[in-house]
C-alpha positions as CSV (number, residue, x, y, z in Angstrom):
1,M,-0.1,-0.1,0.0
2,D,1.0,3.5,-0.7
3,K,2.6,5.2,2.2
4,K,0.9,8.4,1.5
5,I,-2.7,6.4,1.5
6,E,-1.4,4.3,4.8
7,N,-0.7,7.5,6.6
8,L,-4.3,8.9,5.7
9,I,-5.9,5.6,7.0
10,T,-3.9,6.2,10.1
11,K,-4.7,9.7,10.4
12,F,-8.3,8.7,10.0
13,L,-8.1,5.9,12.8
14,V,-6.6,8.2,15.4
15,K,-8.9,11.1,14.7
16,E,-6.4,13.4,13.2
17,A,-7.5,13.5,9.7
18,N,-8.5,17.3,8.6
19,L,-11.6,17.5,5.8
20,E,-9.5,17.8,2.9
21,E,-7.4,14.4,3.9
22,L,-10.9,12.6,4.5
23,R,-12.0,14.0,0.8
24,Q,-8.9,12.6,-0.5
25,L,-9.4,9.0,1.2
26,E,-12.8,9.1,0.2
27,L,-11.6,9.6,-3.4
28,W,-9.0,6.7,-3.0
29,I,-11.8,4.4,-1.9
30,S,-14.2,4.9,-4.3
31,N,-11.9,2.9,-6.6
32,P,-13.1,-0.7,-6.3
33,K,-9.4,-1.9,-6.6
34,N,-8.7,-0.2,-3.2
35,E,-11.8,-1.6,-1.3
36,S,-10.3,-4.7,-0.4
37,L,-7.0,-2.6,0.8
38,F,-8.6,-0.7,2.9
39,L,-11.0,-2.9,4.7
40,E,-7.9,-5.3,5.0
41,Y,-6.1,-2.5,6.8
42,I,-8.6,-1.7,8.8
43,K,-9.1,-5.4,10.0
44,T,-5.4,-5.6,10.9
45,N,-4.7,-2.3,12.2
46,A,-8.2,-1.0,14.0
47,F,-7.5,-3.0,17.3
48,I,-10.7,-4.5,17.5
49,N,-12.1,-8.2,17.7
50,F,-13.4,-9.6,14.5
51,S,-15.3,-12.5,13.5
52,V,-15.1,-12.7,9.5
53,N,-18.1,-15.1,9.5
54,K,-20.7,-12.2,9.5
55,Y,-18.5,-9.7,8.0
56,D,-20.2,-7.7,5.1
57,E,-17.4,-5.8,3.5
58,K,-20.3,-4.1,0.7
59,T,-22.2,-3.0,3.9
60,A,-19.1,-1.9,5.9
61,K,-17.6,0.0,3.0
62,A,-21.0,1.8,2.0
63,A,-21.1,2.8,5.7
64,I,-17.7,4.1,5.7
65,V,-18.2,6.3,2.7
66,R,-21.5,7.3,3.9
67,R,-19.9,8.8,7.1
68,I,-16.9,10.2,5.3
69,R,-19.2,12.2,3.2
70,Q,-21.6,13.6,6.1
71,E,-20.7,16.9,6.8
72,K,-23.3,18.0,9.1
73,S,-22.5,21.2,11.1
74,V,-23.1,22.8,14.5
75,F,-23.3,26.3,15.7
76,Y,-20.2,27.2,16.9
77,N,-19.5,30.9,18.1
78,G,-21.5,32.4,15.4
79,S,-19.6,30.2,12.6
80,K,-20.1,26.5,11.2
81,V,-17.9,24.0,12.4
82,S,-17.8,20.4,10.5
83,N,-18.5,17.6,12.5
84,L,-16.9,15.3,10.0
85,V,-13.2,16.8,11.2
86,K,-14.0,16.6,14.7
87,Y,-16.3,13.7,15.2
88,A,-16.4,11.2,12.0
89,A,-12.7,9.9,12.6
90,A,-13.2,9.5,16.1
91,V,-16.0,6.9,16.3
92,L,-16.3,5.6,12.4
93,V,-14.3,2.2,12.3
94,I,-15.1,1.4,15.9
95,G,-18.6,2.0,16.1
96,M,-19.9,1.5,12.6
97,L,-18.4,-1.9,11.3
98,T,-20.9,-4.7,11.9
99,V,-17.9,-6.9,13.6
100,T,-17.4,-4.2,16.1
101,Y,-20.5,-4.8,18.3
102,V,-20.0,-7.1,21.2
103,F,-22.4,-8.6,23.5
104,R,-20.8,-9.7,26.7
105,G,-17.7,-10.8,24.7
106,N,-19.8,-13.1,22.7
107,I,-18.9,-12.1,19.0
108,F,-21.2,-12.7,16.3
109,D,-22.3,-16.6,15.7
110,T,-23.1,-18.3,12.5
111,T,-26.4,-19.4,13.8
112,E,-29.2,-18.7,10.8
113,R,-31.8,-16.3,12.2
114,Q,-35.3,-15.9,11.0
115,D,-36.4,-12.9,8.7
116,A,-37.9,-10.1,10.9
117,I,-41.2,-9.1,10.0
118,V,-41.9,-5.5,9.3
119,T,-44.9,-3.8,8.6
120,T,-45.4,-0.9,6.0
121,T,-45.2,1.8,8.8
122,T,-42.4,3.8,8.1
123,I,-40.0,4.6,11.2
124,E,-38.5,8.1,10.4
125,V,-34.9,9.1,11.7
126,G,-35.1,11.8,14.3
127,T,-34.4,15.3,13.0
128,D,-34.1,18.9,14.2
129,G,-37.0,20.5,15.5
130,A,-39.0,22.1,18.6
131,L,-42.2,23.5,20.0
132,L,-41.4,27.3,21.3
133,T,-43.7,28.7,23.9
134,L,-43.4,32.4,23.9
135,E,-44.1,34.6,26.8
136,D,-47.6,35.3,25.8
137,G,-48.2,31.8,26.1
138,S,-48.6,31.2,22.1
139,V,-46.7,28.2,20.8
140,V,-44.8,28.1,17.5
141,T,-43.4,25.0,15.7
142,L,-40.0,25.1,14.7
143,E,-39.0,23.0,11.8
144,K,-36.1,22.4,9.3
145,G,-36.7,24.7,6.4
146,E,-39.0,27.1,8.3
147,S,-37.6,30.3,9.7
148,F,-38.9,32.6,12.6
149,Q,-38.5,35.8,13.9
150,T,-39.2,37.8,17.1
151,Q,-37.8,40.9,18.5
152,N,-35.4,39.2,20.4
153,A,-35.0,36.0,18.6
154,N,-34.2,34.3,15.2
155,S,-34.7,30.7,14.3
156,N,-33.9,28.9,10.9
157,G,-35.9,25.8,12.3
158,Q,-33.1,23.8,13.1
159,Q,-31.4,26.3,16.1
160,I,-32.8,29.6,17.8
161,E,-30.6,32.4,18.7
162,Y,-31.3,35.3,21.3
163,K,-29.7,38.6,20.9
164,P,-28.4,40.5,23.6
165,S,-30.8,43.4,24.6
166,E,-29.6,47.0,24.0
167,Q,-31.3,48.0,26.9
168,A,-31.1,46.9,30.4
169,T,-34.0,44.6,31.4
170,T,-35.5,44.8,35.0
171,K,-38.6,42.6,34.3
172,V,-37.8,38.6,33.1
173,A,-40.0,36.9,30.5
174,Y,-39.7,33.4,29.9
175,N,-39.7,31.3,27.0
176,Y,-40.2,27.4,26.8
177,L,-38.5,24.9,24.5
178,T,-40.1,21.5,24.1
179,I,-38.1,18.8,22.4
180,P,-40.7,15.9,21.0
181,R,-39.3,12.3,20.9
182,G,-37.9,12.3,17.5
183,K,-36.3,15.5,17.6
184,Q,-33.6,17.4,19.1
185,F,-32.6,21.4,19.2
186,F,-30.0,23.8,19.5
187,V,-30.5,27.5,21.5
188,K,-28.3,30.1,22.1
189,L,-29.4,32.4,24.8
190,S,-28.7,35.9,25.1
191,D,-25.8,35.8,27.4
192,G,-24.1,33.8,24.8
193,T,-24.7,30.5,26.8
194,R,-24.9,27.7,24.1
195,I,-27.7,24.4,24.7
196,W,-28.1,21.4,22.9
197,L,-31.3,19.5,23.8
198,N,-32.0,15.9,23.3
199,S,-35.8,14.3,22.5
200,E,-38.0,14.7,24.7
201,S,-36.8,17.6,26.7
202,Q,-38.2,20.7,28.0
203,L,-36.2,23.8,28.8
204,K,-37.3,27.2,30.7
205,Y,-35.6,30.2,30.0
206,P,-35.3,33.7,30.4
207,V,-35.4,35.9,26.9
208,Q,-33.1,38.4,28.6
209,F,-31.1,38.0,31.7
210,V,-31.4,40.9,34.3
211,E,-27.8,42.3,34.1
212,G,-25.8,41.7,37.4
213,E,-28.5,39.2,38.8
214,K,-28.1,35.2,38.8
215,R,-28.7,33.3,35.7
216,E,-31.2,30.7,36.0
217,V,-32.7,28.7,33.5
218,E,-34.7,24.9,34.5
219,L,-34.3,21.8,32.7
220,I,-37.7,20.7,33.5
221,Y,-37.1,17.3,31.9
222,G,-34.9,15.5,29.4
223,E,-31.2,15.9,28.7
224,A,-29.0,19.0,27.6
225,F,-25.7,19.8,27.2
226,F,-24.4,23.2,28.4
227,D,-21.7,25.5,27.3
228,V,-22.1,28.3,29.5
229,S,-21.1,32.0,29.1
230,P,-18.6,32.5,32.1
231,S,-19.9,34.7,34.5
232,T,-16.7,37.1,34.4
233,E,-18.2,38.4,31.0
234,H,-21.6,39.1,33.1
235,K,-20.5,41.1,35.9
236,G,-20.1,38.1,38.3
237,A,-23.5,36.7,37.5
238,K,-23.7,32.9,38.3
239,F,-25.4,30.5,36.1
240,T,-27.5,27.9,37.7
241,V,-29.5,24.8,36.0
242,I,-32.3,23.4,38.3
243,N,-35.0,21.1,37.8
244,K,-36.8,19.0,40.6
245,A,-34.1,17.0,41.8
246,Q,-31.2,19.2,42.2
247,E,-29.5,22.4,41.5
248,V,-26.4,22.9,39.6
249,E,-24.2,26.0,40.1
250,V,-21.7,26.4,37.3
251,L,-18.4,27.0,38.3
252,G,-17.1,26.3,34.9
253,T,-18.5,25.8,31.3
254,E,-19.2,22.7,30.2
255,F,-21.4,19.8,31.6
256,N,-24.4,17.4,30.5
257,I,-27.8,16.9,32.6
258,K,-29.8,14.1,31.8
259,A,-33.2,14.3,33.6
260,Y,-35.8,12.5,32.2
261,K,-39.4,11.9,33.7
262,D,-39.4,8.2,33.1
263,E,-36.0,7.6,34.9
264,D,-35.4,7.3,38.7
265,H,-32.0,9.0,38.4
266,V,-30.7,12.4,37.6
267,Y,-27.2,12.6,35.9
268,T,-24.9,15.2,35.8
269,T,-21.6,14.5,33.9
270,L,-18.8,17.3,33.9
271,V,-16.6,17.9,30.5
272,E,-14.8,20.8,31.6
273,G,-14.4,23.4,34.4
274,K,-16.3,23.0,37.6
275,V,-19.9,22.5,38.9
276,E,-21.5,22.1,42.2
277,V,-24.7,19.7,42.6
278,N,-26.9,20.6,45.1
279,A,-29.5,17.7,46.0
280,S,-31.3,17.3,49.1
281,A,-28.9,19.7,51.1
282,V,-26.2,17.7,49.8
283,K,-23.5,19.6,47.7
284,Q,-21.1,17.8,45.6
285,I,-18.4,19.5,43.6
286,L,-17.5,17.7,40.1
287,K,-14.2,17.4,38.4
288,P,-13.8,16.8,34.8
289,N,-14.9,13.2,33.7
290,E,-17.0,12.9,37.0
291,Q,-20.8,12.2,37.1
292,S,-23.2,12.9,40.0
293,N,-26.1,10.3,40.0
294,V,-29.1,11.7,42.1
295,N,-31.4,9.0,43.1
296,K,-34.9,10.7,43.0
297,L,-36.3,8.0,45.2
298,N,-34.1,8.6,48.3
299,N,-32.5,11.6,47.5
300,S,-29.0,10.3,47.7
301,I,-26.2,11.5,45.3
302,L,-23.0,9.2,44.3
303,V,-20.1,10.5,42.2
304,E,-18.1,8.3,39.9
305,V,-15.6,8.8,37.2
306,V,-17.1,8.3,33.6
307,D,-16.0,8.9,29.9
308,A,-17.4,12.3,29.5
309,K,-17.1,12.4,25.7
310,A,-19.1,9.1,25.2
311,E,-21.9,10.6,27.6
312,I,-22.2,13.7,25.5
313,A,-21.6,12.2,22.3
314,W,-25.2,12.3,21.4
315,K,-25.2,16.0,20.6
316,D,-22.7,15.4,17.7
317,G,-25.0,12.7,16.1
318,I,-23.5,9.7,18.0
319,F,-25.0,7.2,20.3
320,S,-22.2,5.9,22.4
321,F,-22.8,2.6,24.6
322,K,-20.2,1.2,26.6
323,G,-21.4,-1.8,28.8
324,K,-25.1,-0.6,28.7
325,P,-27.8,-3.3,29.1
326,L,-30.1,-3.8,25.8
327,K,-33.0,-2.2,27.9
328,A,-31.3,1.1,28.4
329,I,-30.0,1.3,25.0
330,M,-33.8,0.7,23.4
331,K,-34.9,3.3,25.9
332,V,-32.5,6.0,24.2
333,L,-33.3,4.6,20.7
334,S,-37.0,4.9,21.3
335,R,-36.6,8.8,22.0
336,W,-34.9,9.3,19.2
337,Y,-36.8,7.0,16.6
338,D,-40.3,8.1,18.3
339,I,-41.1,4.3,18.7
340,D,-42.4,2.0,21.7
341,V,-40.0,-0.9,22.6
342,V,-41.6,-4.1,24.1
343,F,-39.1,-7.0,24.8
344,E,-40.9,-10.3,24.1
345,N,-38.0,-12.1,25.5
346,K,-37.0,-10.7,28.8
347,D,-33.5,-12.0,29.0
348,L,-32.5,-9.6,26.7
349,E,-33.1,-6.8,28.6
350,T,-29.9,-7.2,30.6
351,I,-27.4,-8.3,28.0
352,K,-24.4,-5.9,27.6
353,F,-23.7,-3.9,24.4
354,K,-20.3,-2.1,23.7
355,G,-20.2,0.2,20.4
356,N,-21.7,3.4,18.7
357,L,-24.5,3.9,16.4
358,F,-25.1,7.1,14.5
359,K,-28.4,9.2,14.7
360,D,-28.7,9.2,10.9
361,Q,-28.8,5.3,10.8
362,P,-32.4,4.2,9.5
363,I,-33.6,1.7,12.5
364,D,-33.8,-1.3,10.2
365,E,-29.9,-0.9,10.0
366,I,-29.3,-0.8,13.6
367,L,-31.8,-3.9,14.3
368,S,-30.1,-5.6,11.5
369,I,-26.6,-5.5,13.2
370,M,-28.3,-6.2,16.3
371,K,-30.0,-9.2,14.8
372,S,-26.8,-10.7,13.6
373,S,-25.5,-10.8,17.0
374,T,-27.6,-11.5,20.0
375,I,-31.6,-10.9,19.2
376,N,-33.1,-13.7,17.7
377,N,-35.9,-11.7,15.8
378,Y,-37.7,-8.5,16.0
379,E,-40.9,-7.1,14.4
380,I,-42.2,-3.9,13.9
381,K,-46.1,-3.0,13.9
382,D,-47.2,0.3,13.4
383,K,-44.7,2.3,15.8
384,T,-43.9,-0.7,18.1
385,L,-40.9,-2.7,18.1
386,I,-41.1,-6.1,19.5
387,I,-37.8,-7.9,20.3
388,K,-37.8,-11.6,20.5
């Protein structure tokens, strides 16, 4: 193999390839003569377990090319930054190739499976969208391709940005963003704080903050990643995120809160800086890569070290699962694909999973991967997934 190409693949695997290098790699892979070379190199050098019995080179190659080509963007300090450069190389091989999915160390067997039963109902991949409740109580649907504007905010249907007021604010008016199942959304608050909202979430926040006073938002339910504008830029005004189970005072910048209504635990994960979690009069300061776990049933709080990047990968289009049981994984997928999940075989609920999935993958593609490894069969009836 040409040393230049080998270097490109290596940079791709270790997350150091830039956009131009990824385009060069895509062009090289598009030549059928190079396909087998590329896949053989991946097999030899990706440092993952393989079982070639179920290895589908055509599917794997197509998935790789699709991920390289994807150039979704996120809003970042008023400009756009390609997720391709930051994240595609980070998880593509480990997370996409069928052979990288491992269930309790049992790599794919060759047992014949029955064909899945699928109705004509189409399960759509999730997308950007939200319901915006304005201060007067009116509700606006924000969706891709539709723009919306108020005196204080602009939205292109995929995100909404609030402008800082030119005049001092003395009375606080609140907006709500409600993210339905099958949706996600991004909001930039008037103070410059950036918030990514996951499916089935709701956030309450001021249209404008009162200068010099505590900046407070409420994650009523769901999951959100916060990149907070520092207090030094707001006359020392602290930033706080509240919900029923806890209050988080921001002493740093980047953190994630997961507080779904149908779950008994609230998780706060610190990525950068420092936060103080206050739950039932117990205060706990977190350091980067630490996660607090507040039990809503007994008000206890535990702290453990986690992989923060994996915990927040959802905001960049990736579901990262490390030792998660299948039941928990299906709860995540049910929110994104807006489906209900029923386990006909209860033994499968506790089977552990390690790997990455991409949020732009069709649900049948994900289920096919899982069907080739551990689940015997599945059926999609209307919008209900039955795992057998």
